[in-house]
C-alpha positions, 0 to 999 in steps of 0.5 A: 537483511532485504535491499531498500525498495525504490521509491519515489514521491509523484504529485504527494503520493509515496510509491514503493515498488517491487525488487524488480524496480519497475512494478509498484509495491506500495503507494500512499501518502506520508505526513511527518513520516508516518502513513496517512489517509488511503493506501494500496499494495500491489502483487509483482504481476500488478494486481492489487492485494490490500488496501486501507486507511491510516490515521498517524501511522495506525491502520483504521477503518476497513482493510480489504485483502483482494484475491489474485484477480483483484475481486475483494475477499476479506475486509477487516476493520480496525478501530 
């Protein structure tokens, strides 16, 4: 089982870190234990990997996946 990622809450955002404990892995809001609103995920080198919105812990709306240099290359829609 993988160790739990380091996380902290800054200005209401839950920020989780890669295993190195330094590079941000994801950030977004958690409300009543569930992801809520806009979230972003990052690669170990710091470039953005994916972004999208949650409502009551479920993916909603448009989600964007980014290439290795941070340019959008795929969009997925959730109802």
